[in-house]
N, C-alpha and C positions, 0 to 999 in steps of 0.2 A: 663275342668275346666273352672268357670267362677265367677269372684269377683271383690267387689270397693274396694280400698284402700284408707285410707289420701295419700297425694303426701308423704309428712314430712318424715310420718313413714315408706314407703317403699322405699325412698331416703336413708335413712341412713339403715338403714336394708340391703340393697343390696349393699353399699358402704362399710359397714364394712365384709359383708363376701366376696366379692370380692377381697379386699385390701389382703388377706391371696392367691389369686391363683395362681399358678406359671405363669411366662411369657411363657417360654416354657415348654407345658402339654410334658410328654409322651403319652399320647393318646387324640383327642379331647375334648373328653367330659371332661377332666378334669378341661377343661376352660371356663364349665360353673357353673352357680347357678342352684340347683334344688329349684322351686315353687311347694309347695305342699301344698294345702288345702281340711284340713279336719276340720267339724265344726266350720265354723267358726272363724278360726285360720290359718293363713300363715305360714310357714313354709320355710325361707331361707337359703338353707344348700351350703355350699362348702366343698371341698375335693381333697387332692391331694395325700393320701398315708401318708402324713407327718404329715399336721396338717388340721383340721376337724375344722369349721366352724357353727354355727346355731344359729337364730334369731328368733323369735314368734311375729308376731304380729297380732293384731286382724282386720279382717275384716268383711266385709257383704259379705260373702260365698252365689252363686246364685247355684254352684255347683260344688261337690269338682273335685279333681283330680291333677294331677301333670305335668310339662314342663320343660323342659332343654333346656337354651338358653345362650348365651353367655354370662358373668359376667361381663366382662368390659366394652363391647357394654351396657348392660343393664344398667349397675352404670354411666355410662356417659349419658343417655338417661332422665333416672329419677331425675339427679341432675340438667339437664336444663328445666323440666318441668313448666308449671306454676302453682301457686299454687292454685291447683283447685283438687278436687276427682280425682281418678285415676280407671278406668276400663278397667280390664285385661280378656281376654278368649282364651283359647284353642282352633284352628281351624285349624285341620287337620295336617297339619305338622308347621304349623305357628301360633305366640305367637301373638295377637291384641292388643294395648294398645293405648287406647283413654283417654288423659286430654284434656278438653275444648276444643278448634277447632284442637286439636294437633293431630296428628294418625301416627301410628307406627306398622308397620307389621315384624317382626323378624322370621327368620328360628328355629327349635326349633331341637334339638338334642335326639338320643333315651335313651328313658328314663329306658329302660330297661338295658343299657349299662352302667347306672350310678354303679360305688360300692356305698355298702352298709357303709353308716359311722360308727364308731366304737364308743360301749357303751360307756360311763363315768364309770372310775374304781371307787374303792368303794372311800367316804368322807375321808379325813384323818382329816378336821378341816376348822374353817373358820378365816377370818381376814377382818378387817375395810378396807371397798375398794378405800377409797381416800389415807389413810395412806400407802396402800399395791401400787397405783399406782405412790407414787410420792417415795416409795423406790426403785422399781425394776428403774425409771430412773433415781436413784443414782447411781444405780450399772451398769446395761445396759451399760454407755456410756464408761467405761472401759474394754468391752468383745472385742474382736478379730474379724478384717473381712474377716482374710485370708481363704478361705475353704480349705485349704491345711492343714491346722491345723483345723481341725472341734471341739476339745474339747478347742480351746479357744475362738469360736466363743458361747460358752454356761456363762448361770449365773447356779452356781451350789449352789443349794438350801439346807438348812441345817436344819432338823429340830429335835428338842431335848426338847421333853415336853413342856411348852409354849413358848420356844426360836424359833423364826426363825431365822436364818443367810442365805444372799444372799453374793456371791462372784463374782466377774470377774475380768478377768484380761487378757490382749493383752504380757504380757512378759514385756512392758515397764511401764502399770502402773497397778495399781490392787484397784478395790475398795470392800468396806466390809461394809454393812450393818445388824444390827442385831434389831428387832423388838419383838414384843409380839403379841401372836397370841392365838385362842382358837382351841387346840386340841381335837378330838374324844377321844384320847387316851393319856391321861397324861403321858404315860410313853412312846411316840412314841418316836421312835427315825430312823430317817430316809434321806438318802442323795437323791438329783435327780439331774441332768445335764440337763438345762432345755436350747433349741435353744432362744440366746438371743434377737432376734429380733421377733419372737413368741412371746415370755411372753411381751417385751416394749410392742406391739400391743396390746394386749391383756388385761395389767395391765390398758392401759391409754385409752382404752374402756371401760373397766368397773368402772374405778373410777369415772367420775364423774356422775352415776349412784345411786352412794351413797349406803348406805347399808352396806352387808356383801358379800365377794366374800369366794364361797366353793373353799376348795382345794382338789383335788379326785386324792387321788395317792397311787397306789396300795403296799402292805407288801408281797403280797404273789404273788405266779407265777401267777395266771390267771391276764392278762391284765397289770402285770409288763411290764417296758421299755416304758408306758404311763404315760402322766399328764394329769388331766384334770381342769379347771378353769369354772365358771357358778355364774352370778349375771344379778338376774334381767331374762329377757327375754332371754339371751343370754350364749350359752356355748361352749366352746371351747376344743379339744384334742390337744394334740401335741404328737410326739415321741419324748423320750430323745435321748441325744447322752449316747455314753458310755465314763462313768467319772469314771471306773474301775483305772485308773492311772493317777488320777487328781493332780497334784503336791499338795503338802503341803504348799499352800502360803501365809497360816498364820504367817508362821515362818520369812516371811520378813520384819517385822512390827519391827522394832528396841525395843529393851527392856527397851532401856535408848536414852537419848539427851545429848547434849553437848549444843546448841543454842536453843533459839524460837524468833520466832518475832508474832508481833497479827497487822493484817492490815484490814480494811476496805475492803469487797469485792467487792464492785460496782467500788470502785477506781480504785482497782490493777487492776481486768479487763480490764476498759477501755485504761488505763496505757500500760497493757502488749500489748491490741489490735494497740494502734498509732505504739507504739517502735516497733513491729514485722513488719508493713511495708516495712522496708528495708531489711527482713532477707528472706533470702534464703529457699526454702521447709525444708533443712535437716539444716538451721542455728539455734541455739540457743538463746533466748532472756538470758540476764544475771541480777540475781540480786542480788545485793550489797548490806550486812544487816551492818549497824554499829548504835553507839550509837545515830549518827544525823537522821537515820532512813533508806530509802530505795530507792537506785536508779536501774531504771531500763534500761538497752540499748543493742542495738543489729549491726548486720553492715553485709551488703551486699555485693556486687560485686558492681566495680568501687565506694570504697570506701565511698559506700551513709551509713552513719552512724545515731542514734539517740539513745536518752537519755532522760529520763524523773524521775525528783526526786518525791517522793512523803513522806508522813507521816507513821511512823510505830514505832513501842515498839518493841525494842528489846533487850535481856538480849544474853551474850556470847561474845564470842572473833567475833570481825569482819571476814563476811563471804562473798563468791563471788561463785556464783553455778547458771547452765545453765540449762537451763528447753527447752522442745519443747513446744513451744508458747500456740497452741490447746491442748494438753495435758494437758499444768497448768488451762487454762481457762476452759477446761470441769469441771474441779476439784471443781476449784473457784466456776463455775455455778450453780452445782448442790447440793452447801451445806446447802442452805438452811435456810442460817443465814447471818445477817449482817456483819457479823467480822469472819475471818479466822484465827487461830492458827499455823501457820508452824516451825517443829520440826527438827531440824537439829541434825546429829553425824557430819559430816563433809561434805566437798564439792564434795567427790568423792562418798557419801553413800547415799540410798534412803531416802526422805524425805517423812514427813507425816502432809498430812492438813486437819484438823478437823473443824468441826466449833464450833464458839466459844461464850459466851452469855459477856451481859452486864459489868458482873465483870472479862471478864475475862477469865474465867475456859472454860474447854472445854466439849461440847454440848455431853455428850456419844450419839454411836450408830451408827454414820458413820465414817469410817475414807476411805481417799483418799492418796494411796502410790505413787509416782510419782521417775524413776528413772533418777538422772541427767545424762545431755551431756556432757562429759569432752572438757574444751575447753583450747588452749594456749592463755595467754595473752602478 
């Protein structure tokens, strides 16, 4: 194998592929990225039996072939190379990399020991890449991080005709995003539970490429338990989580509300960040709403306290409610709007945060539910 490639194209391809490699692989070859050159195209692949990533880059190929090298090491090297063309050649049990006057020799691993990447399932439809990336970011923030509850670490994708809904919850907050997409089958009705981190990284990488993302999800037994995404020259597959017993979380959204507040998103985020400086990790920030506006306050140990007033338009009986400050900031930061509408039943039931337009009305499509923290005052 011997080829020449542009440094930026190589660094980007290797970085994207290496990002999904396991930190502690079960066998050494899974820490590698596969470089395979055929007919002037370089395929950079990674696979850990859960997630596969593959990107194709145009190269000047002198000799076709394949080599398997440490993914993280190659990513670090290619990122640090000068902005010049890179010459790569497989020589015996080593990979030689030359860029300008920089030269690296890396040990290779046996290509024949590397597992075959899974095939993409059949296409289910397409969705606008930028809109998809934005929607996934809004939802993935609410997914759980606790690996002992794998079901909560996923994003549930619900496909029903031309509507795609995504849900995620860690039991303390819940995000729901609904959007339009272009199904291959107008009568499609499928659900899938995708690992949130994989979905977020994939959507984030495919979004800036523009165009459309093809979603591949098998409705037949063949390829069941797997989802695929492709856009531009990149493709990813991932095993699905078991979502058979996923709780009916949509029912958590209150059917009605007794009070609502409209606030400027950026201003509230800044105020919560400042006031939360005195709060312990488990201490909530208190939001007190009244006709006069909003007061945000928090208390920590040794009588450290903070409070700050800000403008808010509020209707309903005066209300004081406590939230985890980071959960509140996460919800606000992902609204994608300048104003937020917070709706309340009372101080002890979940609140719902939605993006609001200039007219004060809810912008449909995204809702973020957050559980209050009971406080004794």
